[in-house]
VEXDONU-505654 format. One record per atom (N, C-alpha, C): residue in one letter; atom name; x, y, z. Coordinates in pm, whole numbers, plus 50000, padded with zeros to 5 digits. Example, Ala and Ser with C-alpha at 12.3 -4.5 7.8 and 13.67 -1.06 7.14 Angstrom:
residuo|atomo|east|north|up
A|N|51319|49431|50780
A|CA|51230|49550|50780
A|C|51320|49670|50780
S|N|51285|49775|50708
S|CA|51367|49894|50714
S|C|51290|50003|50787
***
This chain:
residuo|atomo|east|north|up
M|N|48168|50538|48792
M|CA|48235|50427|48713
M|C|48388|50402|48788
S|N|48436|50505|48867
S|CA|48541|50474|48940
S|C|48543|50384|49043
Y|N|48397|50396|49112
Y|CA|48369|50299|49216
Y|C|48365|50172|49177
L|N|48283|50127|49043
L|CA|48265|49972|49009
L|C|48392|49950|48987
K|N|48485|50023|48912
K|CA|48626|49955|48889
K|C|48678|49918|48994
K|N|48677|49984|49116
K|CA|48745|49967|49233
K|C|48689|49822|49294
Q|N|48529|49823|49281
Q|CA|48483|49695|49326
Q|C|48502|49571|49248
F|N|48550|49563|49123
F|CA|48565|49467|49045
F|C|48692|49411|49042
S|N|48775|49468|49145
S|CA|48955|49452|49164
S|C|48960|49313|49214
T|N|48872|49257|49302
T|CA|48867|49108|49352
T|C|48740|49051|49324
I|N|48753|48919|49362
I|CA|48642|48837|49345
I|C|48526|48893|49433
N|N|48571|48915|49543
N|CA|48457|48966|49633
N|C|48400|49106|49589
G|N|48494|49163|49543
G|CA|48455|49317|49505
G|C|48378|49292|49373
A|N|48420|49195|49271
A|CA|48319|49180|49178
A|C|48179|49127|49212
I|N|48169|49048|49317
I|CA|48013|49000|49346
I|C|47948|49109|49389
N|N|48004|49217|49465
N|CA|47934|49339|49532
N|C|47907|49429|49420
G|N|48009|49428|49337
G|CA|47982|49515|49205
G|C|47875|49469|49122
I|N|47851|49319|49112
I|CA|47726|49281|49020
I|C|47614|49311|49112
L|N|47622|49314|49236
L|CA|47501|49318|49337
L|C|47448|49466|49310
T|N|47564|49564|49306
T|CA|47548|49699|49322
T|C|47470|49722|49174
I|N|47497|49649|49065
I|CA|47436|49692|48903
I|C|47300|49656|48935
I|N|47282|49538|48993
I|CA|47139|49454|48997
I|C|47058|49581|49062
A|N|47103|49626|49175
A|CA|47021|49711|49261
A|C|46994|49826|49172
I|N|47100|49885|49100
I|CA|47050|50005|49034
I|C|46976|49982|48912
A|N|46920|49854|48865
A|CA|46867|49827|48755
A|C|46703|49809|48824
C|N|46736|49766|48960
C|CA|46580|49742|49036
C|C|46532|49909|49054
F|N|46640|49991|49102
F|CA|46583|50119|49104
F|C|46522|50177|48981
I|N|46582|50128|48847
I|CA|46531|50201|48725
I|C|46403|50110|48703
I|N|46361|49997|48744
I|CA|46242|49949|48725
I|C|46133|50008|48787
I|N|46158|50021|48931
I|CA|46073|50096|48989
I|C|46029|50219|48958
F|N|46136|50295|48907
F|CA|46143|50424|48843
F|C|46021|50429|48736
V|N|46042|50355|48635
V|CA|45975|50339|48514
V|C|45831|50286|48537
V|N|45799|50173|48605
V|CA|45697|50131|48666
V|C|45597|50238|48726
D|N|45645|50291|48830
D|CA|45591|50390|48903
D|C|45548|50505|48800
L|N|45619|50547|48725
L|CA|45578|50694|48651
L|C|45529|50617|48514
Q|N|45501|50500|48494
Q|CA|45430|50464|48363
Q|C|45492|50493|48240
I|N|45647|50480|48245
I|CA|45707|50498|48117
I|C|45687|50409|48044
T|N|45595|50406|47935
T|CA|45539|50281|47856
T|C|45633|50246|47738
L|N|45731|50318|47728
L|CA|45854|50289|47630
L|C|45922|50158|47682
F|N|45965|50175|47828
F|CA|46032|50042|47899
F|C|45939|49943|47969
L|N|45802|49968|47952
L|CA|45716|49877|48039
L|C|45711|49754|47952
F|N|45672|49643|48040
F|CA|45673|49522|47940
F|C|45500|49534|47883
K|N|45528|49526|47752
K|CA|45385|49536|47691
K|C|45355|49400|47604
T|N|45206|49424|47619
T|CA|45115|49284|47536
T|C|45004|49355|47529
D|N|44916|49269|47427
D|CA|44779|49310|47403
D|C|44699|49261|47494
N|N|44741|49150|47591
N|CA|44680|49130|47719
N|C|44721|49212|47830
K|N|44634|49336|47848
K|CA|44679|49420|47972
K|C|44648|49360|48109
D|N|44596|49279|48142
D|CA|44596|49216|48254
D|C|44743|49131|48281
L|N|44786|49081|48172
L|CA|44912|49006|48190
L|C|45028|49109|48189
A|N|45028|49195|48119
A|CA|45125|49326|48129
A|C|45116|49375|48292
D|N|45010|49386|48310
D|CA|44985|49480|48475
D|C|45061|49373|48567
G|N|45037|49263|48546
G|CA|45064|49152|48631
G|C|45218|49135|48624
I|N|45275|49110|48507
I|CA|45412|49118|48518
I|C|45489|49222|48570
N|N|45443|49344|48540
N|CA|45499|49496|48570
N|C|45503|49481|48729
D|N|45391|49430|48790
D|CA|45399|49413|48934
D|C|45487|49336|48994
I|N|45483|49205|48902
I|CA|45593|49104|48981
I|C|45740|49170|48966
L|N|45742|49244|48854
L|CA|45863|49336|48869
L|C|45896|49421|48968
L|N|45814|49501|48972
L|CA|45826|49587|49111
L|C|45812|49537|49239
N|N|45757|49458|49260
N|CA|45789|49353|49383
N|C|45918|49294|49401
L|N|45958|49226|49305
L|CA|46086|49201|49307
L|C|46199|49282|49318
S|N|46162|49420|49282
S|CA|46282|49494|49268
S|C|46285|49567|49432
F|N|46166|49596|49485
F|CA|46147|49630|49635
F|C|46191|49540|49713
S|N|46193|49410|49696
S|CA|46259|49287|49782
S|C|46392|49310|49791
Y|N|46453|49301|49655
Y|CA|46599|49278|49610
Y|C|46637|49448|49683
I|N|46587|49527|49668
I|CA|46663|49682|49712
I|C|46636|49660|49880
T|N|46543|49593|49941
T|CA|46550|49591|50073
T|C|46661|49502|50120
G|N|46682|49380|50075
G|CA|46799|49275|50097
G|C|46925|49346|50068
Y|N|46940|49425|49935
Y|CA|47064|49481|49928
Y|C|47097|49590|50048
T|N|46995|49646|50081
T|CA|47019|49757|50205
T|C|47097|49687|50308
V|N|46988|49587|50357
V|CA|47056|49531|50446
V|C|47213|49467|50422
Y|N|47226|49422|50336
Y|CA|47380|49345|50327
Y|C|47465|49453|50305
Y|N|47445|49594|50250
Y|CA|47532|49684|50223
Y|C|47539|49745|50385
L|N|47445|49779|50473
L|CA|47503|49822|50595
L|C|47555|49725|50683
T|N|47545|49589|50674
T|CA|47576|49496|50742
T|C|47723|49401|50721
V|N|47739|49431|50597
V|CA|47850|49384|50523
V|C|47938|49473|50456
M|N|47894|49541|50366
M|CA|47962|49613|50291
M|C|48045|49746|50324
L|N|47957|49805|50409
L|CA|47999|49914|50481
L|C|48077|49906|50589
P|N|48085|49810|50681
P|CA|48147|49781|50778
P|C|48275|49731|50734
H|N|48268|49670|50622
H|CA|48411|49614|50546
H|C|48497|49719|50510
S|N|48421|49805|50440
S|CA|48499|49952|50383
S|C|48559|50028|50481
Y|N|48475|50023|50624
Y|CA|48525|50113|50722
Y|C|48644|50043|50794
K|N|48653|49911|50783
K|CA|48772|49851|50842
K|C|48881|49845|50763
Q|N|48858|49854|50629
Q|CA|48969|49880|50521
Q|C|49015|50008|50555
K|N|48946|50089|50566
K|CA|48995|50246|50588
K|C|49066|50231|50682
K|N|49030|50209|50833
K|CA|49134|50201|50943
K|C|49296|50097|50932
I|N|49250|49987|50867
I|CA|49353|49945|50807
I|C|49460|50005|50726
K|N|49417|50063|50626
K|CA|49492|50122|50535
K|C|49575|50253|50612
E|N|49513|50318|50724
E|CA|49576|50408|50789
E|C|49690|50372|50882
V|N|49653|50227|50898
V|CA|49772|50184|50995
V|C|49884|50127|50904
I|N|49864|50075|50791
I|CA|49967|50033|50692
I|C|50026|50142|50638
D|N|49950|50270|50619
D|CA|50023|50386|50579
D|C|50128|50455|50661
D|N|50114|50437|50766
D|CA|50177|50478|50863
D|C|50302|50405|50925
K|N|50286|50276|50884
K|CA|50399|50173|50879
K|C|50491|50206|50786
L|N|50435|50241|50638
L|CA|50510|50252|50551
L|C|50600|50387|50534
S|N|50516|50487|50607
S|CA|50573|50607|50631
S|C|50710|50601|50724
T|N|50703|50507|50820
T|CA|50812|50486|50889
T|C|50916|50415|50824
I|N|50901|50320|50748
I|CA|51005|50257|50662
I|C|51056|50378|50583
K|N|51003|50438|50512
K|CA|51032|50571|50422
K|C|51141|50655|50523
D|N|51074|50675|50621
D|CA|51173|50769|50709
D|C|51300|50713|50758
K|N|51275|50595|50765
K|CA|51424|50501|50831
K|C|51529|50509|50728
L|N|51485|50482|50600
L|CA|51572|50474|50474
L|C|51611|50621|50458
T|N|51545|50707|50451
T|CA|51580|50865|50460
T|C|51680|50886|50543
N|N|51658|50859|50659
N|CA|51748|50875|50790
N|C|51888|50797|50784
S|N|51908|50688|50702
S|CA|51986|50622|50684
S|C|52089|50682|50562
V|N|52019|50746|50465
V|CA|52081|50837|50360
V|C|52138|50951|50419
L|N|52070|51025|50510
L|CA|52100|51148|50576
L|C|52207|51131|50669
C|N|52226|51005|50735
C|CA|52337|51002|50839
C|C|52455|51041|50805
I|N|52503|51037|50702
I|CA|52630|51052|50621
I|C|52663|51231|50637
Y|N|52560|51306|50652
Y|CA|52581|51448|50627
Y|C|52542|51518|50751
D|N|52601|51626|50794
D|CA|52583|51699|50917
D|C|52435|51755|50909
V|N|52384|51759|51022
V|CA|52266|51819|50998
V|C|52224|51946|50943
E|N|52325|52024|50960
E|CA|52333|52164|50875
E|C|52311|52152|50743
E|N|52360|52039|50706
E|CA|52341|52040|50521
E|C|52226|52004|50489
W|N|52132|51942|50575
W|CA|51982|51881|50530
W|C|51919|51978|50456
E|N|51907|52114|50499
E|CA|51834|52207|50440
E|C|51841|52233|50291
E|N|51952|52244|50256
E|CA|51996|52287|50115
E|C|52068|52164|50049
L|N|52035|52036|50063
L|CA|52081|51891|50053
L|C|52020|51881|49893
E|N|52097|51869|49788
E|CA|52055|51817|49675
E|C|52082|51660|49639
L|N|52007|51577|49676
L|CA|52051|51426|49643
L|C|52073|51393|49530
S|N|52169|51313|49477
S|CA|52181|51264|49354
S|C|52266|51109|49413
K|N|52241|51020|49297
K|CA|52310|50889|49339
K|C|52451|50917|49318
E|N|52520|50972|49230
E|CA|52676|51005|49217
E|C|52731|51080|49326
A|N|52647|51182|49354
A|CA|52713|51270|49477
A|C|52716|51188|49620
F|N|52569|51095|49622
F|CA|52573|51064|49730
F|C|52658|50924|49755
V|N|52682|50842|49670
V|CA|52790|50758|49658
V|C|52917|50791|49694
E|N|52968|50903|49639
E|CA|53103|50974|49662
E|C|53109|51003|49820
K|N|53018|51051|49862
K|CA|52989|51093|49993
K|C|53007|50966|50082
F|N|52924|50870|50052
F|CA|52921|50778|50133
F|C|53079|50677|50157
K|N|53138|50686|50039
K|CA|53272|50636|50025
K|C|53366|50713|50106
S|N|53355|50808|50086
S|CA|53440|50900|50178
S|C|53406|50925|50325
T|N|53301|50857|50383
T|CA|53246|50855|50536
T|C|53331|50760|50555
M|N|53369|50761|50673
M|CA|53429|50656|50798
M|C|53305|50556|50850
I|N|53315|50439|50830
I|CA|53196|50367|50854
I|C|53255|50238|50946
A|N|53389|50259|50973
A|CA|53455|50157|51056
A|C|53404|50152|51194
P|N|53430|50029|51261
P|CA|53366|50041|51382
P|C|53425|50113|51480
Y|N|53546|50189|51462
Y|CA|53586|50283|51558
Y|C|53549|50416|51532
F|N|53483|50444|51416
F|CA|53447|50585|51414
F|C|53301|50588|51455
E|N|53294|50697|51521
E|CA|53131|50748|51578
E|C|53124|50846|51562
R|N|52990|50900|51559
R|CA|52925|51026|51536
R|C|52806|51069|51622
D|N|52775|51169|51627
D|CA|52678|51201|51702
D|C|52528|51218|51619
F|N|52447|51153|51601
F|CA|52346|51138|51517
F|C|52195|51175|51582
L|N|52138|51261|51595
L|CA|52020|51313|51646
L|C|52035|51273|51801
G|N|52131|51295|51860
G|CA|52147|51272|51999
G|C|52188|51141|52010
L|N|52222|51054|51912
L|CA|52238|50907|51948
L|C|52372|50880|51877
K|N|52493|50860|51964
K|CA|52624|50839|51952
K|C|52633|50688|51899
S|N|52705|50676|51777
S|CA|52698|50537|51738
S|C|52769|50558|51628
T|N|52815|50438|51563
T|CA|52874|50424|51424
T|C|52792|50430|51330
I|N|52828|50487|51214
I|CA|52714|50491|51099
I|C|52662|50366|51055
F|N|52761|50291|51067
F|CA|52728|50142|50995
F|C|52620|50089|51126
D|N|52670|50091|51234
D|CA|52571|50050|51337
D|C|52446|50120|51336
Y|N|52425|50230|51297
Y|CA|52317|50316|51277
Y|C|52218|50268|51196
I|N|52299|50252|51046
I|CA|52232|50223|50940
I|C|52163|50063|50953
N|N|52234|49993|51016
N|CA|52214|49845|51027
N|C|52105|49836|51146
K|N|52095|49917|51233
K|CA|51972|49926|51325
K|C|51863|49928|51250
E|N|51870|50053|51157
E|CA|51747|50095|51091
E|C|51688|50012|50976
R|N|51788|49912|50960
R|CA|51766|49785|50858
R|C|51692|49701|50956
K|N|51734|49656|51044
K|CA|51621|49582|51141
K|C|51510|49613|51204
D|N|51489|49760|51206
D|CA|51368|49799|51256
D|C|51280|49773|51089
I|N|51339|49834|50986
I|CA|51254|49799|50866
I|C|51209|49634|50863
N|N|51304|49568|50898
N|CA|51260|49436|50879
N|C|51159|49394|50942
D|N|51148|49431|51078
D|CA|51051|49456|51171
D|C|50912|49483|51154
I|N|50909|49612|51082
I|CA|50801|49665|51053
I|C|50721|49618|50930
I|N|50813|49532|50825
I|CA|50775|49458|50744
I|C|50709|49332|50791
S|N|50765|49296|50903
S|CA|50682|49164|50937
S|C|50539|49188|50986
E|N|50526|49320|51060
E|CA|50420|49339|51114
E|C|50312|49386|51008
L|N|50364|49431|50855
L|CA|50269|49475|50758
L|C|50224|49329|50694
I|N|50312|49240|50691
I|CA|50289|49100|50654
I|C|50155|49054|50713
E|N|50159|49087|50850
E|CA|50039|49035|50923
E|C|49894|49077|50853
Y|N|49916|49175|50781
Y|CA|49782|49236|50698
Y|C|49766|49157|50558
R|N|49842|49047|50556
R|CA|49829|48995|50397
R|C|49680|48983|50332
D|N|49596|48957|50407
D|CA|49466|48926|50387
D|C|49399|49066|50315
Y|N|49441|49165|50353
Y|CA|49386|49287|50300
Y|C|49499|49360|50199
L|N|49648|49309|50203
L|CA|49699|49350|50108
L|C|49703|49321|49988
S|N|49720|49406|49862
S|CA|49730|49346|49724
S|C|49843|49240|49735
F|N|49816|49181|49603
F|CA|49978|49089|49587
F|C|50073|49172|49542
N|N|50050|49282|49481
N|CA|50166|49379|49433
N|C|50224|49423|49559
S|N|50166|49470|49649
S|CA|50196|49506|49776
S|C|50300|49425|49875
L|N|50240|49297|49852
L|CA|50317|49197|49927
L|C|50447|49174|49860
V|N|50452|49157|49738
V|CA|50566|49165|49639
V|C|50670|49265|49672
F|N|50617|49372|49683
F|CA|50701|49492|49708
F|C|50756|49489|49831
L|N|50691|49445|49945
L|CA|50739|49429|50073
L|C|50863|49334|50075
E|N|50814|49233|50046
E|CA|50955|49111|49991
E|C|51055|49156|49941
S|N|51043|49256|49868
S|CA|51166|49280|49758
S|C|51251|49403|49828
I|N|51173|49458|49919
I|CA|51273|49534|50024
I|C|51349|49452|50111
R|N|51288|49348|50166
R|CA|51386|49232|50246
R|C|51471|49159|50173
S|N|51471|49153|50036
S|CA|51544|49075|49942
S|C|51643|49161|49884
S|N|51655|49297|49915
S|CA|51725|49412|49819
S|C|51877|49379|49853
D|N|51937|49455|49762
D|CA|52106|49407|49761
D|C|52143|49489|49879
Y|N|52088|49593|49940
Y|CA|52126|49697|50063
Y|C|52091|49590|50183
F|N|51993|49519|50178
F|CA|51966|49425|50315
F|C|52084|49352|50305
K|N|52095|49255|50183
K|CA|52205|49168|50166
K|C|52340|49193|50192
N|N|52368|49323|50139
N|CA|52502|49381|50180
N|C|52524|49392|50327
L|N|52442|49468|50384
L|CA|52431|49483|50527
L|C|52442|49373|50619
R|N|52365|49243|50583
R|CA|52387|49126|50666
R|C|52532|49073|50639
V|N|52580|49061|50502
V|CA|52696|49008|50501
V|C|52816|49110|50587
L|N|52794|49226|50580
L|CA|52912|49282|50656
L|C|52877|49264|50829
E|N|52765|49265|50851
E|CA|52727|49237|50994
E|C|52777|49090|51037
N|N|52758|49006|50950
N|CA|52777|48830|50991
N|C|52930|48808|50989
Y|N|53037|48904|50896
Y|CA|53143|48876|50915
Y|C|53238|49000|50974
S|N|53257|48958|51086
S|CA|53296|49092|51176
S|C|53433|49130|51142
N|N|53518|49020|51103
N|CA|53645|49042|51034
N|C|53658|49084|50894
L|N|53548|49118|50841
L|CA|53554|49189|50696
L|C|53558|49328|50729
P|N|53660|49392|50676
P|CA|53688|49547|50673
P|C|53584|49627|50602
K|N|53520|49685|50723
K|CA|53393|49772|50674
K|C|53434|49901|50597
D|N|53524|49915|50611
D|CA|53594|50052|50561
D|C|53655|50067|50420
L|N|53658|49954|50360
L|CA|53719|49892|50237
L|C|53615|49979|50122
V|N|53686|50050|50029
V|CA|53631|50133|49924
V|C|53513|50056|49856
E|N|53548|49947|49829
E|CA|53476|49874|49738
E|C|53324|49795|49793
N|N|53351|49796|49928
N|CA|53237|49776|50026
N|C|53144|49878|50050
K|N|53205|50005|50064
K|CA|53134|50125|50090
K|C|53067|50153|49965
Q|N|53139|50136|49860
Q|CA|53057|50192|49711
Q|C|52930|50101|49695
R|N|52936|49952|49745
R|CA|52851|49863|49706
R|C|52735|49916|49793
L|N|52773|49928|49920
L|CA|52659|49952|50036
L|C|52583|50079|49988
G|N|52666|50177|49956
G|CA|52601|50310|49940
G|C|52517|50303|49808
E|N|52561|50250|49691
E|CA|52462|50194|49574
E|C|52348|50133|49589
S|N|52355|50051|49701
S|CA|52227|49971|49685
S|C|52134|50051|49806
L|N|52198|50103|49900
L|CA|52120|50192|49971
L|C|52036|50324|49879
Y|N|52101|50370|49805
Y|CA|52011|50469|49723
Y|C|51921|50423|49658
K|N|51960|50294|49581
K|CA|51876|50249|49490
K|C|51749|50203|49576
L|N|51756|50172|49684
L|CA|51643|50145|49769
L|C|51573|50250|49824
Y|N|51612|50348|49848
Y|CA|51575|50488|49896
Y|C|51490|50536|49803
E|N|51539|50532|49660
E|CA|51481|50561|49537
E|C|51369|50493|49506
K|N|51341|50368|49511
K|CA|51261|50262|49481
K|C|51129|50273|49586
V|N|51171|50330|49688
V|CA|51052|50299|49827
V|C|51001|50479|49853
K|N|51075|50571|49803
K|CA|51025|50669|49851
K|C|50879|50725|49818
D|N|50850|50713|49704
D|CA|50730|50723|49643
D|C|50612|50643|49622
E|N|50653|50504|49689
E|CA|50584|50399|49679
E|C|50439|50396|49737
E|N|50343|50338|49731
E|CA|50231|50336|49818
E|C|50178|50197|49817
L|N|50124|50160|49920
L|CA|50061|49993|49947
L|C|49915|50011|49909
S|N|49892|49916|49830
S|CA|49718|49913|49788
S|C|49669|49792|49875
L|N|49552|49803|49897
L|CA|49464|49693|49965
L|C|49406|49619|49843
D|N|49370|49494|49873
D|CA|49313|49397|49781
D|C|49166|49409|49773
***
């Protein structure tokens, strides 16, 4: 049943599901005719007519199953295989997005703190507010010396590029997945970072700016961390 439910998720899937149901019906016809299960056979007082109709049903069933087998091997199976490979690529790219958001959250902490770190929105935002993100403050993060602001902004740009790559698979992604990807781009976190980047004269270390940025970052991190992209 789960296979048929998946097949009916799209128009093409519905067609494949109907074809599969008909194929199953044909197998049943072949089974009952060959085994002479009279309860299911076409019955009439005219034995020749009944045998003729049963033979027609049998021949049609064999012909349909032959066509269905060819269709399954040449269309359905390759499409399923292609979807599986595309799903692997999509999952890998989504995993990279999650990693970059996680790194953006963790970069305000020392690496030594990561192991025993218990994240919560309130604790994170307070830590974020107390962390310097002004242009003149630099720290060594995973061997990369950069300001925290520059680092998280670079991660944001990388995520945006990955989303653009994922959108290329729009013919395979479900509508909900496409909406989800666009919601990342239009998130408050991305908007806040773009504002701070575009207005270089805007103080990046103001408490209200850091609180707004920290809250929006953690909100997006929470939204994305357990999300999965589905195929159409």
